[in-house]
FIKOLZA-1660 file (N, C-alpha, C; in steps of 0.1 Angstrom, whole numbers, plus 5000, padded with zeros to 4 digits):
% residues 254
   i   px   py   pz ch aa at
   1 9178 2317 3557  A  X  N
   1 9182 2328 3548  A  X CA
   1 9188 2323 3535  A  X  C
   2 9193 2310 3535  A  X  N
   2 9199 2305 3523  A  X CA
   2 9188 2303 3512  A  X  C
   3 9176 2301 3516  A  X  N
   3 9165 2299 3506  A  X CA
   3 9157 2312 3503  A  X  C
   4 9162 2323 3508  A  X  N
   4 9155 2336 3507  A  X CA
   4 9157 2342 3493  A  X  C
   5 9148 2350 3489  A  X  N
   5 9149 2357 3476  A  X CA
   5 9157 2370 3478  A  X  C
   6 9168 2371 3472  A  X  N
   6 9177 2383 3474  A  X CA
   6 9170 2396 3470  A  X  C
   7 9163 2396 3458  A  X  N
   7 9156 2408 3454  A  X CA
   7 9145 2412 3464  A  X  C
   8 9138 2402 3469  A  X  N
   8 9127 2405 3478  A  X CA
   8 9133 2411 3491  A  X  C
   9 9145 2406 3496  A  X  N
   9 9151 2411 3507  A  X CA
   9 9156 2425 3505  A  X  C
  10 9161 2428 3493  A  X  N
  10 9165 2442 3490  A  X CA
  10 9153 2451 3490  A  X  C
  11 9142 2447 3485  A  X  N
  11 9130 2456 3485  A  X CA
  11 9126 2459 3499  A  X  C
  12 9126 2449 3508  A  X  N
  12 9122 2451 3522  A  X CA
  12 9132 2460 3529  A  X  C
  13 9144 2460 3525  A  X  N
  13 9154 2469 3531  A  X CA
  13 9156 2482 3524  A  X  C
  14 9147 2486 3515  A  X  N
  14 9148 2498 3508  A  X CA
  14 9149 2510 3517  A  X  C
  15 9141 2510 3528  A  X  N
  15 9141 2521 3537  A  X CA
  15 9154 2522 3544  A  X  C
  16 9160 2511 3548  A  X  N
  16 9173 2511 3555  A  X CA
  16 9184 2516 3545  A  X  C
  17 9183 2512 3532  A  X  N
  17 9193 2517 3523  A  X CA
  17 9192 2532 3521  A  X  C
  18 9179 2537 3521  A  X  N
  18 9178 2552 3520  A  X CA
  18 9184 2559 3532  A  X  C
  19 9181 2554 3544  A  X  N
  19 9187 2560 3556  A  X CA
  19 9202 2559 3555  A  X  C
  20 9207 2548 3550  A  X  N
  20 9221 2546 3549  A  X CA
  20 9228 2556 3540  A  X  C
  21 9222 2559 3528  A  X  N
  21 9227 2569 3519  A  X CA
  21 9226 2583 3525  A  X  C
  22 9215 2586 3532  A  X  N
  22 9214 2599 3538  A  X CA
  22 9225 2602 3548  A  X  C
  23 9227 2591 3557  A  X  N
  23 9238 2593 3567  A  X CA
  23 9251 2595 3561  A  X  C
  24 9255 2587 3550  A  X  N
  24 9268 2589 3544  A  X CA
  24 9269 2603 3538  A  X  C
  25 9259 2608 3531  A  X  N
  25 9260 2621 3524  A  X CA
  25 9261 2632 3535  A  X  C
  26 9253 2630 3546  A  X  N
  26 9253 2640 3557  A  X CA
  26 9267 2641 3563  A  X  C
  27 9274 2630 3565  A  X  N
  27 9287 2630 3571  A  X CA
  27 9297 2636 3561  A  X  C
  28 9296 2633 3548  A  X  N
  28 9305 2639 3538  A  X CA
  28 9304 2654 3538  A  X  C
  29 9291 2659 3539  A  X  N
  29 9289 2673 3538  A  X CA
  29 9295 2681 3550  A  X  C
  30 9298 2674 3561  A  X  N
  30 9304 2680 3572  A  X CA
  30 9319 2682 3571  A  X  C
  31 9326 2673 3565  A  X  N
  31 9340 2673 3565  A  X CA
  31 9347 2668 3552  A  X  C
  32 9340 2670 3541  A  X  N
  32 9345 2665 3528  A  X CA
  32 9357 2674 3525  A  X  C
  33 9368 2668 3518  A  X  N
  33 9368 2655 3512  A  X CA
  33 9376 2645 3520  A  X  C
  34 9380 2648 3533  A  X  N
  34 9389 2640 3540  A  X CA
  34 9382 2629 3549  A  X  C
  35 9369 2627 3547  A  X  N
  35 9362 2618 3556  A  X CA
  35 9355 2607 3548  A  X  C
  36 9360 2602 3537  A  X  N
  36 9354 2591 3530  A  X CA
  36 9354 2579 3539  A  X  C
  37 9365 2575 3545  A  X  N
  37 9364 2563 3554  A  X CA
  37 9354 2565 3565  A  X  C
  38 9353 2577 3571  A  X  N
  38 9343 2579 3581  A  X CA
  38 9329 2578 3576  A  X  C
  39 9327 2583 3563  A  X  N
  39 9313 2582 3557  A  X CA
  39 9310 2568 3555  A  X  C
  40 9319 2560 3551  A  X  N
  40 9316 2545 3549  A  X CA
  40 9313 2539 3563  A  X  C
  41 9320 2543 3573  A  X  N
  41 9317 2538 3587  A  X CA
  41 9303 2542 3591  A  X  C
  42 9299 2555 3589  A  X  N
  42 9286 2559 3592  A  X CA
  42 9275 2552 3584  A  X  C
  43 9278 2550 3571  A  X  N
  43 9268 2543 3563  A  X CA
  43 9266 2528 3568  A  X  C
  44 9277 2522 3572  A  X  N
  44 9276 2508 3577  A  X CA
  44 9269 2508 3590  A  X  C
  45 9271 2517 3599  A  X  N
  45 9264 2517 3612  A  X CA
  45 9249 2520 3610  A  X  C
  46 9246 2530 3601  A  X  N
  46 9232 2532 3599  A  X CA
  46 9225 2520 3592  A  X  C
  47 9232 2514 3583  A  X  N
  47 9227 2502 3577  A  X CA
  47 9223 2491 3587  A  X  C
  48 9232 2489 3596  A  X  N
  48 9230 2478 3606  A  X CA
  48 9218 2482 3615  A  X  C
  49 9217 2494 3620  A  X  N
  49 9206 2498 3629  A  X CA
  49 9193 2498 3621  A  X  C
  50 9193 2505 3610  A  X  N
  50 9181 2506 3602  A  X CA
  50 9176 2492 3597  A  X  C
  51 9186 2484 3593  A  X  N
  51 9182 2470 3588  A  X CA
  51 9176 2462 3599  A  X  C
  52 9181 2463 3612  A  X  N
  52 9176 2455 3623  A  X CA
  52 9162 2460 3626  A  X  C
  53 9159 2473 3625  A  X  N
  53 9146 2478 3628  A  X CA
  53 9136 2475 3617  A  X  C
  54 9140 2475 3604  A  X  N
  54 9132 2471 3593  A  X CA
  54 9128 2457 3594  A  X  C
  55 9137 2448 3598  A  X  N
  55 9135 2434 3600  A  X CA
  55 9124 2432 3611  A  X  C
  56 9125 2439 3622  A  X  N
  56 9115 2438 3632  A  X CA
  56 9101 2443 3628  A  X  C
  57 9101 2454 3620  A  X  N
  57 9088 2459 3615  A  X CA
  57 9082 2449 3606  A  X  C
  58 9090 2443 3597  A  X  N
  58 9085 2433 3588  A  X CA
  58 9079 2421 3595  A  X  C
  59 9085 2417 3606  A  X  N
  59 9081 2405 3613  A  X CA
  59 9067 2407 3619  A  X  C
  60 9065 2419 3625  A  X  N
  60 9052 2422 3631  A  X CA
  60 9042 2429 3622  A  X  C
  61 9046 2431 3610  A  X  N
  61 9037 2437 3599  A  X CA
  61 9032 2451 3604  A  X  C
  62 9040 2459 3610  A  X  N
  62 9036 2472 3615  A  X CA
  62 9033 2481 3603  A  X  C
  63 9021 2487 3604  A  X  N
  63 9016 2496 3593  A  X CA
  63 9008 2488 3583  A  X  C
  64 9009 2475 3583  A  X  N
  64 9002 2467 3573  A  X CA
  64 8991 2458 3579  A  X  C
  65 8991 2457 3592  A  X  N
  65 8981 2449 3599  A  X CA
  65 8974 2457 3610  A  X  C
  66 8963 2453 3614  A  X  N
  66 8956 2459 3625  A  X CA
  66 8964 2459 3638  A  X  C
  67 8962 2469 3647  A  X  N
  67 8970 2471 3659  A  X CA
  67 8969 2458 3667  A  X  C
  68 8958 2452 3668  A  X  N
  68 8957 2439 3676  A  X CA
  68 8966 2428 3671  A  X  C
  69 8966 2427 3657  A  X  N
  69 8975 2417 3651  A  X CA
  69 8989 2420 3653  A  X  C
  70 8993 2433 3653  A  X  N
  70 9007 2437 3655  A  X CA
  70 9011 2434 3670  A  X  C
  71 9002 2437 3679  A  X  N
  71 9004 2434 3693  A  X CA
  71 9006 2419 3695  A  X  C
  72 8998 2411 3689  A  X  N
  72 8999 2396 3690  A  X CA
  72 9012 2391 3685  A  X  C
  73 9016 2397 3673  A  X  N
  73 9029 2392 3667  A  X CA
  73 9041 2396 3676  A  X  C
  74 9040 2408 3682  A  X  N
  74 9050 2413 3691  A  X CA
  74 9052 2403 3703  A  X  C
  75 9040 2399 3709  A  X  N
  75 9040 2390 3721  A  X CA
  75 9046 2377 3717  A  X  C
  76 9043 2372 3705  A  X  N
  76 9047 2359 3700  A  X CA
  76 9061 2358 3694  A  X  C
  77 9067 2370 3693  A  X  N
  77 9080 2370 3687  A  X CA
  77 9090 2363 3695  A  X  C
  78 9098 2353 3690  A  X  N
  78 9107 2345 3698  A  X CA
  78 9118 2354 3703  A  X  C
  79 9124 2350 3715  A  X  N
  79 9134 2358 3721  A  X CA
  79 9147 2358 3712  A  X  C
  80 9148 2347 3704  A  X  N
  80 9160 2347 3695  A  X CA
  80 9159 2358 3685  A  X  C
  81 9147 2362 3680  A  X  N
  81 9145 2373 3671  A  X CA
  81 9149 2386 3678  A  X  C
  82 9144 2388 3690  A  X  N
  82 9147 2400 3698  A  X CA
  82 9162 2401 3700  A  X  C
  83 9169 2390 3703  A  X  N
  83 9183 2390 3705  A  X CA
  83 9191 2394 3692  A  X  C
  84 9186 2389 3681  A  X  N
  84 9192 2392 3668  A  X CA
  84 9191 2407 3666  A  X  C
  85 9179 2413 3668  A  X  N
  85 9177 2427 3666  A  X CA
  85 9186 2435 3675  A  X  C
  86 9187 2432 3688  A  X  N
  86 9195 2439 3697  A  X CA
  86 9210 2438 3693  A  X  C
  87 9215 2426 3689  A  X  N
  87 9229 2424 3686  A  X CA
  87 9233 2433 3674  A  X  C
  88 9224 2432 3663  A  X  N
  88 9227 2440 3651  A  X CA
  88 9227 2455 3654  A  X  C
  89 9217 2459 3661  A  X  N
  89 9216 2474 3665  A  X CA
  89 9227 2478 3673  A  X  C
  90 9231 2470 3683  A  X  N
  90 9243 2473 3691  A  X CA
  90 9256 2475 3683  A  X  C
  91 9258 2465 3674  A  X  N
  91 9270 2466 3665  A  X CA
  91 9269 2479 3657  A  X  C
  92 9257 2483 3652  A  X  N
  92 9256 2495 3644  A  X CA
  92 9259 2507 3652  A  X  C
  93 9254 2508 3665  A  X  N
  93 9257 2519 3674  A  X CA
  93 9272 2520 3677  A  X  C
  94 9279 2509 3679  A  X  N
  94 9293 2509 3681  A  X CA
  94 9300 2515 3669  A  X  C
  95 9297 2510 3657  A  X  N
  95 9304 2515 3645  A  X CA
  95 9301 2530 3643  A  X  C
  96 9289 2535 3646  A  X  N
  96 9286 2549 3645  A  X CA
  96 9294 2557 3655  A  X  C
  97 9295 2552 3668  A  X  N
  97 9303 2559 3678  A  X CA
  97 9318 2560 3674  A  X  C
  98 9323 2549 3669  A  X  N
  98 9337 2548 3666  A  X CA
  98 9340 2557 3654  A  X  C
  99 9331 2558 3644  A  X  N
  99 9333 2566 3632  A  X CA
  99 9333 2581 3636  A  X  C
 100 9323 2585 3644  A  X  N
 100 9322 2599 3648  A  X CA
 100 9334 2603 3657  A  X  C
 101 9337 2595 3667  A  X  N
 101 9348 2598 3676  A  X CA
 101 9361 2599 3669  A  X  C
 102 9364 2591 3659  A  X  N
 102 9376 2591 3651  A  X CA
 102 9377 2604 3643  A  X  C
 103 9366 2607 3636  A  X  N
 103 9366 2618 3626  A  X CA
 103 9365 2632 3632  A  X  C
 104 9357 2634 3642  A  X  N
 104 9354 2647 3647  A  X CA
 104 9360 2650 3661  A  X  C
 105 9369 2642 3666  A  X  N
 105 9375 2645 3679  A  X CA
 105 9384 2657 3678  A  X  C
 106 9385 2664 3689  A  X  N
 106 9394 2676 3689  A  X CA
 106 9402 2676 3702  A  X  C
 107 9414 2682 3701  A  X  N
 107 9422 2684 3713  A  X CA
 107 9429 2697 3713  A  X  C
 108 9432 2702 3725  A  X  N
 108 9439 2715 3726  A  X CA
 108 9448 2715 3738  A  X  C
 109 9459 2722 3738  A  X  N
 109 9468 2723 3749  A  X CA
 109 9473 2737 3749  A  X  C
 110 9472 2745 3761  A  X  N
 110 9476 2758 3761  A  X CA
 110 9480 2762 3776  A  X  C
 111 9490 2770 3777  A  X  N
 111 9493 2776 3791  A  X CA
 111 9484 2787 3794  A  X  C
 112 9477 2785 3806  A  X  N
 112 9467 2795 3810  A  X CA
 112 9470 2800 3824  A  X  C
 113 9469 2813 3825  A  X  N
 113 9469 2819 3839  A  X CA
 113 9455 2819 3844  A  X  C
 114 9453 2822 3857  A  X  N
 114 9440 2822 3863  A  X CA
 114 9431 2832 3856  A  X  C
 115 9419 2828 3852  A  X  N
 115 9410 2837 3845  A  X CA
 115 9410 2836 3830  A  X  C
 116 9421 2830 3825  A  X  N
 116 9422 2829 3810  A  X CA
 116 9414 2816 3805  A  X  C
 117 9411 2817 3792  A  X  N
 117 9403 2806 3786  A  X CA
 117 9409 2802 3773  A  X  C
 118 9406 2790 3769  A  X  N
 118 9411 2785 3756  A  X CA
 118 9399 2778 3749  A  X  C
 119 9398 2780 3735  A  X  N
 119 9387 2774 3728  A  X CA
 119 9389 2759 3725  A  X  C
 120 9379 2752 3724  A  X  N
 120 9379 2738 3720  A  X CA
 120 9367 2735 3712  A  X  C
 121 9368 2738 3699  A  X  N
 121 9356 2737 3690  A  X CA
 121 9346 2747 3695  A  X  C
 122 9334 2742 3697  A  X  N
 122 9323 2750 3702  A  X CA
 122 9323 2752 3717  A  X  C
 123 9333 2747 3724  A  X  N
 123 9334 2748 3738  A  X CA
 123 9345 2758 3742  A  X  C
 124 9345 2762 3755  A  X  N
 124 9355 2771 3760  A  X CA
 124 9359 2765 3774  A  X  C
 125 9372 2765 3777  A  X  N
 125 9377 2760 3790  A  X CA
 125 9384 2772 3797  A  X  C
 126 9379 2776 3808  A  X  N
 126 9384 2787 3816  A  X CA
 126 9390 2782 3829  A  X  C
 127 9403 2786 3831  A  X  N
 127 9410 2782 3844  A  X CA
 127 9406 2792 3855  A  X  C
 128 9399 2787 3865  A  X  N
 128 9394 2796 3875  A  X CA
 128 9403 2796 3888  A  X  C
 129 9408 2784 3891  A  X  N
 129 9415 2783 3904  A  X CA
 129 9424 2771 3904  A  X  C
 130 9436 2772 3911  A  X  N
 130 9445 2760 3913  A  X CA
 130 9449 2761 3927  A  X  C
 131 9447 2750 3934  A  X  N
 131 9451 2749 3948  A  X CA
 131 9458 2736 3952  A  X  C
 132 9465 2736 3963  A  X  N
 132 9472 2724 3968  A  X CA
 132 9462 2715 3975  A  X  C
 133 9464 2702 3973  A  X  N
 133 9456 2692 3979  A  X CA
 133 9465 2681 3985  A  X  C
 134 9462 2677 3997  A  X  N
 134 9470 2667 4004  A  X CA
 134 9462 2654 4003  A  X  C
 135 9468 2644 3997  A  X  N
 135 9462 2630 3996  A  X CA
 135 9467 2621 4006  A  X  C
 136 9463 2609 4007  A  X  N
 136 9468 2599 4016  A  X CA
 136 9483 2596 4014  A  X  C
 137 9487 2595 4001  A  X  N
 137 9501 2592 3998  A  X CA
 137 9506 2600 3987  A  X  C
 138 9500 2612 3985  A  X  N
 138 9505 2621 3974  A  X CA
 138 9502 2635 3977  A  X  C
 139 9509 2644 3970  A  X  N
 139 9506 2658 3970  A  X CA
 139 9501 2661 3956  A  X  C
 140 9491 2671 3956  A  X  N
 140 9485 2673 3943  A  X CA
 140 9481 2688 3941  A  X  C
 141 9480 2692 3929  A  X  N
 141 9475 2705 3925  A  X CA
 141 9462 2702 3919  A  X  C
 142 9451 2708 3924  A  X  N
 142 9437 2706 3919  A  X CA
 142 9433 2719 3913  A  X  C
 143 9428 2718 3900  A  X  N
 143 9423 2730 3893  A  X CA
 143 9408 2729 3892  A  X  C
 144 9403 2741 3891  A  X  N
 144 9388 2742 3888  A  X CA
 144 9387 2749 3874  A  X  C
 145 9382 2742 3865  A  X  N
 145 9380 2747 3851  A  X CA
 145 9365 2747 3847  A  X  C
 146 9361 2759 3843  A  X  N
 146 9347 2760 3839  A  X CA
 146 9346 2757 3824  A  X  C
 147 9338 2747 3820  A  X  N
 147 9336 2744 3806  A  X CA
 147 9323 2749 3802  A  X  C
 148 9323 2757 3791  A  X  N
 148 9311 2764 3786  A  X CA
 148 9308 2760 3772  A  X  C
 149 9296 2760 3768  A  X  N
 149 9292 2757 3754  A  X CA
 149 9282 2768 3750  A  X  C
 150 9285 2774 3739  A  X  N
 150 9277 2785 3733  A  X CA
 150 9276 2796 3744  A  X  C
 151 9287 2798 3751  A  X  N
 151 9287 2809 3761  A  X CA
 151 9280 2806 3774  A  X  C
 152 9275 2794 3776  A  X  N
 152 9268 2790 3789  A  X CA
 152 9276 2779 3796  A  X  C
 153 9280 2781 3808  A  X  N
 153 9287 2771 3816  A  X CA
 153 9278 2758 3818  A  X  C
 154 9283 2747 3816  A  X  N
 154 9275 2734 3818  A  X CA
 154 9283 2724 3827  A  X  C
 155 9296 2727 3830  A  X  N
 155 9304 2717 3837  A  X CA
 155 9315 2724 3845  A  X  C
 156 9317 2720 3857  A  X  N
 156 9328 2724 3865  A  X CA
 156 9338 2712 3866  A  X  C
 157 9349 2713 3859  A  X  N
 157 9359 2702 3859  A  X CA
 157 9369 2704 3870  A  X  C
 158 9374 2693 3877  A  X  N
 158 9384 2694 3887  A  X CA
 158 9395 2684 3885  A  X  C
 159 9403 2687 3875  A  X  N
 159 9414 2678 3872  A  X CA
 159 9425 2680 3882  A  X  C
 160 9434 2670 3884  A  X  N
 160 9445 2671 3894  A  X CA
 160 9458 2666 3887  A  X  C
 161 9469 2672 3892  A  X  N
 161 9482 2667 3889  A  X CA
 161 9488 2662 3902  A  X  C
 162 9491 2649 3903  A  X  N
 162 9495 2643 3916  A  X CA
 162 9510 2639 3915  A  X  C
 163 9517 2640 3927  A  X  N
 163 9530 2635 3929  A  X CA
 163 9530 2626 3940  A  X  C
 164 9534 2613 3938  A  X  N
 164 9534 2603 3948  A  X CA
 164 9547 2602 3955  A  X  C
 165 9547 2600 3968  A  X  N
 165 9560 2599 3975  A  X CA
 165 9561 2584 3979  A  X  C
 166 9573 2579 3981  A  X  N
 166 9586 2586 3980  A  X CA
 166 9592 2586 3967  A  X  C
 167 9586 2579 3957  A  X  N
 167 9593 2578 3944  A  X CA
 167 9592 2591 3935  A  X  C
 168 9582 2600 3938  A  X  N
 168 9581 2612 3931  A  X CA
 168 9574 2610 3917  A  X  C
 169 9566 2599 3916  A  X  N
 169 9559 2596 3904  A  X CA
 169 9548 2606 3901  A  X  C
 170 9547 2612 3889  A  X  N
 170 9537 2621 3885  A  X CA
 170 9526 2614 3877  A  X  C
 171 9514 2617 3881  A  X  N
 171 9502 2612 3874  A  X CA
 171 9492 2623 3872  A  X  C
 172 9482 2622 3863  A  X  N
 172 9472 2631 3861  A  X CA
 172 9458 2624 3864  A  X  C
 173 9450 2631 3871  A  X  N
 173 9436 2627 3874  A  X CA
 173 9427 2634 3865  A  X  C
 174 9422 2628 3855  A  X  N
 174 9414 2634 3844  A  X CA
 174 9400 2637 3849  A  X  C
 175 9395 2649 3846  A  X  N
 175 9381 2652 3848  A  X CA
 175 9373 2650 3836  A  X  C
 176 9361 2644 3837  A  X  N
 176 9353 2641 3825  A  X CA
 176 9340 2649 3826  A  X  C
 177 9337 2656 3816  A  X  N
 177 9324 2663 3814  A  X CA
 177 9316 2656 3804  A  X  C
 178 9303 2652 3807  A  X  N
 178 9295 2645 3798  A  X CA
 178 9284 2654 3793  A  X  C
 179 9281 2654 3780  A  X  N
 179 9271 2662 3774  A  X CA
 179 9264 2653 3763  A  X  C
 180 9253 2647 3767  A  X  N
 180 9246 2639 3757  A  X CA
 180 9254 2626 3755  A  X  C
 181 9257 2623 3742  A  X  N
 181 9266 2612 3739  A  X CA
 181 9281 2615 3739  A  X  C
 182 9284 2628 3741  A  X  N
 182 9298 2633 3740  A  X CA
 182 9305 2633 3753  A  X  C
 183 9318 2631 3752  A  X  N
 183 9327 2632 3764  A  X CA
 183 9337 2643 3762  A  X  C
 184 9340 2651 3772  A  X  N
 184 9350 2661 3771  A  X CA
 184 9359 2659 3783  A  X  C
 185 9372 2656 3781  A  X  N
 185 9382 2654 3791  A  X CA
 185 9390 2666 3793  A  X  C
 186 9393 2669 3806  A  X  N
 186 9401 2681 3810  A  X CA
 186 9413 2676 3818  A  X  C
 187 9425 2680 3815  A  X  N
 187 9437 2676 3822  A  X CA
 187 9445 2688 3826  A  X  C
 188 9450 2689 3838  A  X  N
 188 9459 2700 3842  A  X CA
 188 9474 2695 3842  A  X  C
 189 9482 2703 3836  A  X  N
 189 9496 2699 3834  A  X CA
 189 9506 2707 3843  A  X  C
 190 9518 2708 3839  A  X  N
 190 9528 2714 3847  A  X CA
 190 9526 2729 3848  A  X  C
 191 9532 2734 3859  A  X  N
 191 9532 2749 3862  A  X CA
 191 9543 2755 3854  A  X  C
 192 9540 2766 3847  A  X  N
 192 9550 2774 3839  A  X CA
 192 9550 2788 3843  A  X  C
 193 9561 2793 3849  A  X  N
 193 9561 2807 3853  A  X CA
 193 9561 2816 3840  A  X  C
 194 9555 2828 3842  A  X  N
 194 9555 2838 3831  A  X CA
 194 9562 2851 3836  A  X  C
 195 9565 2860 3826  A  X  N
 195 9571 2872 3829  A  X CA
 195 9563 2880 3840  A  X  C
 196 9571 2887 3849  A  X  N
 196 9564 2895 3859  A  X CA
 196 9560 2887 3871  A  X  C
 197 9564 2874 3872  A  X  N
 197 9560 2866 3883  A  X CA
 197 9547 2859 3883  A  X  C
 198 9540 2861 3872  A  X  N
 198 9527 2854 3870  A  X CA
 198 9529 2839 3868  A  X  C
 199 9519 2831 3872  A  X  N
 199 9520 2817 3871  A  X CA
 199 9509 2812 3860  A  X  C
 200 9513 2801 3853  A  X  N
 200 9504 2796 3843  A  X CA
 200 9505 2780 3844  A  X  C
 201 9495 2774 3840  A  X  N
 201 9494 2759 3840  A  X CA
 201 9490 2754 3826  A  X  C
 202 9496 2743 3822  A  X  N
 202 9491 2737 3809  A  X CA
 202 9478 2731 3811  A  X  C
 203 9468 2735 3804  A  X  N
 203 9454 2729 3804  A  X CA
 203 9452 2722 3791  A  X  C
 204 9449 2710 3791  A  X  N
 204 9446 2702 3779  A  X CA
 204 9431 2698 3779  A  X  C
 205 9425 2699 3768  A  X  N
 205 9411 2695 3766  A  X CA
 205 9410 2685 3754  A  X  C
 206 9402 2675 3756  A  X  N
 206 9399 2665 3745  A  X CA
 206 9384 2663 3744  A  X  C
 207 9379 2666 3732  A  X  N
 207 9365 2664 3729  A  X CA
 207 9363 2652 3720  A  X  C
 208 9355 2643 3726  A  X  N
 208 9352 2630 3719  A  X CA
 208 9337 2628 3716  A  X  C
 209 9333 2632 3704  A  X  N
 209 9318 2631 3701  A  X CA
 209 9313 2617 3700  A  X  C
 210 9302 2614 3705  A  X  N
 210 9295 2602 3704  A  X CA
 210 9303 2590 3710  A  X  C
 211 9312 2594 3720  A  X  N
 211 9320 2583 3726  A  X CA
 211 9312 2573 3734  A  X  C
 212 9301 2578 3739  A  X  N
 212 9292 2569 3747  A  X CA
 212 9287 2557 3739  A  X  C
 213 9285 2559 3726  A  X  N
 213 9280 2548 3718  A  X CA
 213 9291 2536 3717  A  X  C
 214 9304 2540 3719  A  X  N
 214 9314 2529 3718  A  X CA
 214 9312 2520 3730  A  X  C
 215 9307 2525 3741  A  X  N
 215 9304 2516 3753  A  X CA
 215 9290 2510 3753  A  X  C
 216 9280 2518 3749  A  X  N
 216 9267 2513 3749  A  X CA
 216 9264 2503 3738  A  X  C
 217 9271 2504 3727  A  X  N
 217 9269 2494 3716  A  X CA
 217 9272 2480 3720  A  X  C
 218 9285 2477 3726  A  X  N
 218 9288 2464 3730  A  X CA
 218 9279 2459 3741  A  X  C
 219 9274 2468 3750  A  X  N
 219 9265 2464 3761  A  X CA
 219 9252 2459 3755  A  X  C
 220 9247 2466 3745  A  X  N
 220 9234 2461 3738  A  X CA
 220 9237 2448 3731  A  X  C
 221 9249 2447 3725  A  X  N
 221 9252 2434 3718  A  X CA
 221 9252 2423 3728  A  X  C
 222 9258 2425 3739  A  X  N
 222 9259 2414 3749  A  X CA
 222 9245 2411 3754  A  X  C
 223 9236 2421 3756  A  X  N
 223 9223 2419 3760  A  X CA
 223 9215 2411 3750  A  X  C
 224 9218 2413 3737  A  X  N
 224 9211 2406 3727  A  X CA
 224 9216 2391 3727  A  X  C
 225 9228 2389 3730  A  X  N
 225 9233 2375 3731  A  X CA
 225 9226 2368 3743  A  X  C
 226 9225 2374 3754  A  X  N
 226 9218 2368 3766  A  X CA
 226 9204 2365 3763  A  X  C
 227 9197 2375 3756  A  X  N
 227 9183 2373 3753  A  X CA
 227 9182 2360 3743  A  X  C
 228 9191 2359 3734  A  X  N
 228 9190 2348 3724  A  X CA
 228 9193 2335 3732  A  X  C
 229 9202 2335 3741  A  X  N
 229 9205 2322 3748  A  X CA
 229 9194 2318 3757  A  X  C
 230 9185 2328 3761  A  X  N
 230 9174 2324 3770  A  X CA
 230 9162 2318 3762  A  X  C
 231 9163 2318 3749  A  X  N
 231 9153 2312 3740  A  X CA
 231 9153 2297 3742  A  X  C
 232 9142 2291 3747  A  X  N
 232 9142 2276 3749  A  X CA
 232 9142 2269 3736  A  X  C
 233 9136 2274 3726  A  X  N
 233 9136 2267 3713  A  X CA
 233 9150 2266 3707  A  X  C
 234 9159 2276 3710  A  X  N
 234 9172 2275 3705  A  X CA
 234 9180 2264 3712  A  X  C
 235 9178 2262 3725  A  X  N
 235 9185 2252 3733  A  X CA
 235 9180 2238 3729  A  X  C
 236 9167 2236 3726  A  X  N
 236 9162 2223 3722  A  X CA
 236 9167 2220 3708  A  X  C
 237 9168 2230 3699  A  X  N
 237 9173 2227 3686  A  X CA
 237 9187 2223 3686  A  X  C
 238 9196 2229 3695  A  X  N
 238 9209 2224 3697  A  X CA
 238 9210 2210 3702  A  X  C
 239 9201 2207 3711  A  X  N
 239 9201 2193 3717  A  X CA
 239 9198 2183 3706  A  X  C
 240 9188 2186 3697  A  X  N
 240 9185 2177 3686  A  X CA
 240 9196 2175 3677  A  X  C
 241 9204 2186 3673  A  X  N
 241 9215 2184 3664  A  X CA
 241 9226 2176 3671  A  X  C
 242 9228 2177 3684  A  X  N
 242 9239 2170 3691  A  X CA
 242 9235 2156 3693  A  X  C
 243 9222 2152 3693  A  X  N
 243 9219 2138 3696  A  X CA
 243 9223 2129 3685  A  X  C
 244 9229 2117 3688  A  X  N
 244 9233 2107 3678  A  X CA
 244 9221 2102 3670  A  X  C
 245 9225 2097 3658  A  X  N
 245 9214 2093 3649  A  X CA
 245 9207 2081 3655  A  X  C
 246 9194 2081 3654  A  X  N
 246 9185 2071 3660  A  X CA
 246 9181 2073 3674  A  X  C
 247 9187 2083 3680  A  X  N
 247 9184 2086 3694  A  X CA
 247 9172 2096 3695  A  X  C
 248 9161 2093 3701  A  X  N
 248 9150 2103 3701  A  X CA
 248 9154 2115 3709  A  X  C
 249 9151 2127 3703  A  X  N
 249 9155 2140 3709  A  X CA
 249 9145 2143 3720  A  X  C
 250 9149 2149 3731  A  X  N
 250 9140 2153 3741  A  X CA
 250 9132 2165 3737  A  X  C
 251 9119 2165 3740  A  X  N
 251 9110 2175 3737  A  X CA
 251 9106 2183 3749  A  X  C
 252 9103 2195 3748  A  X  N
 252 9099 2203 3759  A  X CA
 252 9086 2198 3765  A  X  C
 253 9085 2198 3778  A  X  N
 253 9073 2193 3785  A  X CA
 253 9062 2202 3783  A  X  C
 254 9050 2197 3781  A  X  N
 254 9038 2206 3779  A  X CA
 254 9034 2212 3792  A  X  C
% end
C-alpha cells in the first residue's frame, strides 16, 4: 500500500464514500442537532464496512469480468485477504452498534399496578402478574410483563427480584427481549403500596438499539484474525523475515 496511488484508491472507494455520506446524513436527520458525534460514528462504521466490500469487489473484478473469471478469482483469493475483509467489516459493525446504542437508547421507570402499562418509545410494557417464587437459597417475586410493539405483543418477560438468605442481599434477575438487532431489558423493582390498599411495583425498561452488533462485530473480527493466521503464505513470509542473513528460507513442499 505504500506504493499505491492515493487518487486511484479514492476513485475505487467512491461508492464507499457515497454510502458513508448517506449514512451520516440519515443519522443527522433522525436526531439533529444533538447527534454530530453519533453521525461521525455512523459514517466511520459505514466507511469501514463499505470499504471492505469495495476492496473485495475490486479484487474479484465483480461486474467487470465474466462470471467464470469472477468465480476463479474468488476461489484463488488468499485467506489473508478474506481475513482482512472480515476484520474491517467486523470493526465497522461494532462501531455502528456502539453509535446507535449510545444515541438512541431509551429507559423508563414507573410504578405499575397489575394491568397497567408504561410506554418505552415505540414499545409498551404491561404488568400482568407478580407471584412469589421459592429458589434453592432465595425468595423471589417473579413478574410477567407483556412487551408490545405497535400494539402487538411479541415478548413475555419474566424478571425477578430476589432476596438471598441469610444475609438478605437483594438482586434483580433481568429479562431480555430480543427483536432483530435490538435488545430490550425489563427489571422488576420494589413493591410500593398505593392508596386504598392497592399494590404497585417499580417496572424499569431499557431499550438498546443495534446492541447485537456490539457483540457480533468483535466475533467477526476474531474470525478474520483466525482466517488470516490460517494462510500458509503468511506463515512462510514470517519465517523468511525471521531467518538470519545467508540462511536459506524453508519453502513449502510441492
